[in-house]
C-alpha positions as CSV (number, residue, x, y, z in Angstrom):
1,M,72.7,-54.0,72.6
2,E,72.3,-55.3,76.2
3,A,71.3,-52.6,77.6
4,V,68.3,-51.9,75.3
5,R,67.0,-55.3,76.3
6,G,67.5,-54.8,79.8
7,A,65.5,-51.9,79.5
8,I,62.6,-54.1,77.6
9,V,63.0,-56.5,80.6
10,V,62.5,-54.4,83.1
11,K,59.1,-52.8,81.3
12,S,57.8,-56.1,80.9
13,L,58.2,-56.8,84.5
14,G,56.8,-53.4,85.7
15,A,53.7,-54.0,83.3
16,S,53.5,-57.2,84.8
17,V,52.8,-55.8,88.4
18,L,51.1,-53.3,87.3
19,V,48.2,-55.8,85.7
20,L,48.5,-57.8,88.8
21,L,48.2,-55.2,91.4
22,V,44.9,-53.6,89.3
23,L,43.4,-57.3,89.9
24,A,44.5,-57.3,93.3
25,L,42.7,-54.2,94.1
26,A,39.6,-54.6,92.1
27,S,39.2,-58.2,94.1
28,C,39.7,-56.2,97.6
29,G,37.3,-53.0,96.4
30,T,34.5,-55.5,95.7
31,S,32.0,-54.6,98.1
32,E,29.1,-57.1,99.9
33,M,26.2,-56.2,101.1
34,K,24.4,-58.4,103.4
35,S,20.4,-58.6,103.5
36,V,18.3,-59.2,107.0
37,D,17.3,-62.4,105.7
38,G,21.1,-63.6,105.0
39,G,21.7,-62.8,100.9
40,V,24.1,-61.8,99.6
41,S,24.2,-59.0,96.8
42,V,27.6,-58.0,94.7
43,G,28.3,-53.9,94.7
44,R,30.3,-52.3,92.1
45,E,33.9,-52.8,91.7
46,P,36.8,-50.2,90.7
47,A,38.0,-50.6,87.4
48,G,40.6,-49.0,85.2
49,V,42.7,-48.2,88.5
50,A,46.5,-48.2,88.1
51,S,49.3,-48.0,91.0
52,P,52.7,-46.2,90.3
53,T,54.6,-48.5,92.2
54,G,54.4,-52.9,92.1
55,S,56.1,-53.4,95.3
56,G,53.7,-55.8,97.9
57,E,53.8,-53.6,100.5
58,D,51.7,-50.7,98.5
59,L,49.8,-53.7,97.4
60,A,48.5,-54.4,101.4
61,Q,48.1,-51.0,101.5
62,S,45.6,-50.5,98.8
63,S,43.8,-53.7,99.4
64,E,43.5,-52.9,103.6
65,G,41.4,-49.8,102.7
66,A,38.9,-51.3,100.0
67,V,37.9,-54.4,102.5
68,S,34.0,-54.6,103.0
69,V,32.5,-54.8,106.7
70,T,28.8,-55.3,106.8
71,E,26.7,-55.8,109.7
72,D,23.8,-57.9,111.1
73,P,20.8,-55.3,112.4
74,A,20.4,-57.7,115.4
75,A,23.8,-56.5,116.1
76,L,23.2,-52.5,116.1
77,G,21.9,-51.5,119.4
78,D,19.5,-49.1,119.1
79,F,18.6,-49.6,115.7
80,G,14.9,-49.8,115.2
81,R,12.6,-51.1,112.7
82,K,11.7,-48.6,109.9
83,I,7.9,-48.4,109.2
84,V,6.4,-46.2,106.5
85,K,2.7,-45.7,107.9
86,T,-0.1,-44.2,106.0
87,A,-3.9,-44.0,107.2
88,D,-7.3,-43.1,104.8
89,L,-10.0,-42.0,107.3
90,G,-13.4,-40.7,106.2
91,L,-15.6,-39.0,108.3
92,R,-19.2,-37.1,108.5
93,S,-19.6,-34.0,110.1
94,E,-22.2,-31.3,111.0
95,D,-20.0,-28.7,110.3
96,V,-17.5,-29.7,107.8
97,R,-15.4,-26.7,108.3
98,K,-15.0,-26.8,111.9
99,S,-14.0,-30.3,111.6
100,A,-11.3,-29.4,109.2
101,A,-9.8,-26.5,111.3
102,L,-9.8,-28.9,114.3
103,A,-8.1,-31.4,112.0
104,Q,-5.2,-29.0,111.2
105,Q,-5.1,-28.0,114.7
106,A,-4.7,-31.6,115.7
107,A,-1.9,-31.9,113.5
108,T,0.5,-29.2,114.4
109,T,-0.3,-29.8,118.1
110,A,1.2,-33.3,117.8
111,G,4.1,-31.7,116.2
112,G,3.3,-32.2,112.2
113,T,2.1,-30.2,109.5
114,V,-0.7,-30.1,107.0
115,L,0.8,-31.2,103.8
116,S,-3.0,-30.2,101.7
117,S,-6.2,-29.1,102.6
118,Q,-8.7,-28.6,100.1
119,V,-12.6,-27.4,100.8
120,N,-15.0,-27.6,98.2
121,R,-18.8,-26.1,97.8
122,S,-21.4,-27.9,95.6
123,G,-25.2,-26.1,96.2
124,D,-25.8,-26.3,99.8
125,S,-23.0,-29.1,100.5
126,V,-19.6,-28.6,101.8
127,T,-16.5,-31.3,101.9
128,A,-13.0,-30.9,102.5
129,D,-10.2,-33.2,101.5
130,L,-7.1,-32.8,103.8
131,V,-3.3,-35.2,103.9
132,L,-1.7,-34.5,106.9
133,S,2.1,-35.5,108.2
134,V,2.3,-36.1,111.7
135,P,5.3,-38.0,114.4
136,S,5.4,-41.5,114.1
137,E,5.1,-41.8,117.8
138,E,1.8,-39.5,117.6
139,F,0.3,-41.7,114.9
140,E,-2.3,-43.7,116.8
141,R,-3.1,-40.6,118.9
142,V,-3.9,-38.2,116.2
143,L,-6.0,-40.9,114.7
144,D,-8.0,-40.9,117.8
145,E,-8.5,-37.7,117.9
146,L,-9.9,-37.1,114.1
147,R,-12.0,-40.1,114.8
148,G,-13.6,-38.3,117.1
149,L,-14.4,-35.0,115.5
150,G,-17.2,-36.4,113.5
151,Q,-20.6,-38.0,114.1
152,K,-19.8,-40.8,111.7
153,V,-16.4,-42.4,110.7
154,T,-17.1,-43.6,106.7
155,T,-13.7,-45.1,106.1
156,D,-10.8,-46.1,108.6
157,S,-7.7,-48.1,106.8
158,I,-4.1,-48.1,108.3
159,S,-1.3,-49.4,106.5
160,G,2.6,-49.9,106.9
161,Q,5.7,-51.1,104.5
162,D,8.6,-52.2,106.7
163,V,11.7,-50.7,104.9
164,T,13.9,-51.9,107.2
165,E,15.9,-54.5,105.0
166,E,16.5,-51.5,102.1
167,Y,17.9,-49.2,104.8
168,V,20.5,-51.7,106.1
169,D,21.3,-52.7,102.6
170,L,21.7,-49.2,102.2
171,Q,24.1,-48.0,105.3
172,S,26.2,-51.4,104.4
173,R,26.8,-50.1,100.5
174,E,27.5,-46.5,101.6
175,R,30.1,-48.2,104.2
176,N,31.7,-50.4,101.2
177,L,31.6,-47.2,99.1
178,R,33.4,-44.9,101.8
179,A,36.0,-47.8,101.8
180,T,36.4,-48.0,98.2
181,E,36.6,-43.9,98.5
182,E,39.6,-43.9,100.6
183,S,41.5,-46.9,98.6
184,L,41.2,-44.6,95.6
185,L,42.5,-41.5,97.8
186,R,45.6,-43.3,98.3
187,L,46.2,-44.4,95.1
188,Y,45.6,-40.9,94.1
189,D,48.6,-39.5,95.9
190,R,50.7,-42.3,94.7
191,A,50.1,-41.5,91.2
192,G,52.7,-41.9,89.3
193,N,51.7,-39.8,86.0
194,V,48.9,-37.7,84.5
195,E,47.0,-40.3,82.8
196,E,47.0,-42.8,85.8
197,A,45.7,-39.7,88.4
198,L,43.1,-38.8,85.4
199,S,41.6,-42.5,85.7
200,I,41.9,-42.6,89.3
201,Q,40.1,-39.3,89.4
202,R,37.1,-40.7,87.2
203,E,36.7,-43.9,89.4
204,L,36.4,-41.4,92.2
205,T,33.9,-39.0,90.5
206,T,31.8,-42.2,90.1
207,V,31.9,-43.9,93.4
208,R,31.2,-40.6,95.0
209,G,28.1,-40.1,92.9
210,E,27.1,-43.1,94.2
211,I,27.3,-42.3,97.7
212,E,25.1,-39.1,97.1
213,L,22.5,-41.5,95.7
214,V,22.7,-44.0,98.7
215,Q,22.9,-40.8,101.2
216,G,19.8,-39.3,99.7
217,R,17.7,-42.5,99.7
218,I,18.8,-43.4,103.5
219,K,17.5,-39.6,104.5
220,Y,14.5,-40.4,102.5
221,L,13.6,-43.7,104.3
222,D,14.7,-41.4,107.6
223,Q,12.5,-38.8,107.2
224,R,8.9,-41.0,105.7
225,S,9.5,-43.4,108.6
226,A,10.0,-40.6,111.0
227,Y,6.5,-38.7,110.0
228,S,3.5,-40.8,109.2
229,Q,0.9,-39.2,106.6
230,I,-2.7,-39.3,107.0
231,T,-5.5,-38.6,104.4
232,L,-8.8,-37.1,105.8
233,H,-12.2,-37.0,103.8
234,I,-14.8,-34.9,105.7
235,Q,-18.4,-35.0,104.1
236,P,-21.8,-33.3,105.4
237,V,-24.1,-35.3,107.6
238,T,-27.2,-35.9,105.2
239,S,-31.0,-36.5,106.7
240,P,-33.4,-38.8,105.4
241,P,-36.4,-36.7,104.6
242,P,-39.4,-37.2,107.1
243,P,-42.1,-39.7,106.0
244,Q,-45.2,-38.3,104.1
245,P,-48.2,-39.3,105.1
246,S,-50.4,-41.2,102.1
247,W,-53.4,-38.7,101.8
248,D,-53.5,-34.9,103.4
249,P,-56.2,-33.0,102.3
250,G,-54.6,-30.2,103.7
251,D,-51.6,-30.8,101.4
252,I,-54.2,-31.3,98.2
253,V,-55.6,-27.7,98.9
254,A,-52.2,-26.2,98.9
255,R,-51.3,-27.6,95.9
256,A,-54.4,-26.7,94.1
257,W,-54.5,-23.0,95.1
258,D,-50.7,-23.1,94.2
259,A,-51.9,-24.3,90.7
260,S,-54.8,-21.4,90.3
261,L,-52.4,-19.1,91.3
262,S,-49.8,-20.8,88.6
263,V,-52.4,-20.4,86.0
264,L,-53.7,-17.0,86.7
265,Q,-49.7,-15.7,86.5
266,V,-49.5,-17.2,82.9
267,M,-52.7,-15.8,81.7
268,A,-51.9,-12.4,83.0
269,T,-48.4,-12.4,81.8
270,A,-50.1,-13.4,78.2
271,I,-52.6,-10.6,78.4
272,I,-49.5,-7.9,79.5
273,S,-47.3,-9.7,76.7
274,A,-50.0,-9.0,73.7
275,L,-50.6,-5.6,75.4
276,V,-46.9,-4.1,75.1
277,F,-45.8,-5.9,72.2
278,G,-49.0,-5.0,70.1
279,W,-48.6,-1.0,70.9
280,W,-47.7,-0.3,67.1
281,L,-51.2,-1.6,66.4
282,A,-53.0,0.9,68.2
283,P,-53.2,3.6,65.3
284,V,-54.4,1.0,62.7
285,L,-57.0,-0.2,64.6
286,V,-58.1,3.7,65.9
287,G,-58.0,4.6,62.0
288,I,-60.2,1.6,61.1
289,L,-62.3,2.1,63.7
290,L,-63.0,6.1,62.3
291,W,-63.9,4.8,59.2
292,W,-66.0,2.0,60.3
293,R,-68.3,4.7,62.0
294,R,-68.0,7.2,59.2
295,R,-69.4,5.1,56.7
296,N,-72.5,4.0,59.0
297,K,-73.1,7.7,59.1
298,S,-73.5,8.5,56.2
299,P,-76.6,10.1,54.6
300,R,-79.0,7.8,53.6
301,P,-81.4,9.2,50.5
302,A,-84.8,10.2,51.1
303,A,-87.9,8.1,50.1
304,T,-90.3,9.3,47.4
305,E,-93.7,10.6,48.4
306,S,-96.7,8.5,46.6
């Protein structure tokens, strides 16, 4: 009986130590992200992690790997501002196709690429729409070169988005998630049973998924800040019509001559159409004509002599 009571007491103490270890690990594994302006945002904390031992030495070791470390952007040596630049440029050119080809050449020469290129033709008018991606350090130079491709600049707007604060926050969160991952890996190596190992494995899967999302966003911001986007619209040059004199005898004669030709053309068209369309009436008309002539040539009665 005493042995049973002793076993119960040992199990109760072991459960209490296990609960304290989970709470301590969750508190130490909490990630903090310090933003550029000094604000603090609290990240996720691992839950459901159990340690196979209850010793203070293991608790200290598991807590050490989950300590979050944040850095101030000003303390980063060669850290630069992350600016996403975009431009919208409109031109009028005498040769739209040539200007579009030169714009593509300017982007590729600067180390960029052509994201899209479309040339539209409506009657005698040709327009072109291009989207160019160029390195950010060549952004201003390429814009100046594109402005010189047309006779007139109709639209010229530049905008930029500073994503430095978001970038620093993402880097800090990635470091904290990495520290949490290392702590979970140490606990996984010391798991005492299958249930604890599965619980830690689920937490590892969740943390690694968040790390991949953060890394994807960081990669996107790196790409968008390293290359700037230029949207280019090219339209043809429209020349105003020459002024017309108020009264021009030559113009009046020309218009009268054109009108007379139009009337003659209409009359000739009507006559030709009537002849072609009424060919089947010719036999009927010929028959009527022959009957009328035969009737007029019939012998008249002779006059009696007195």
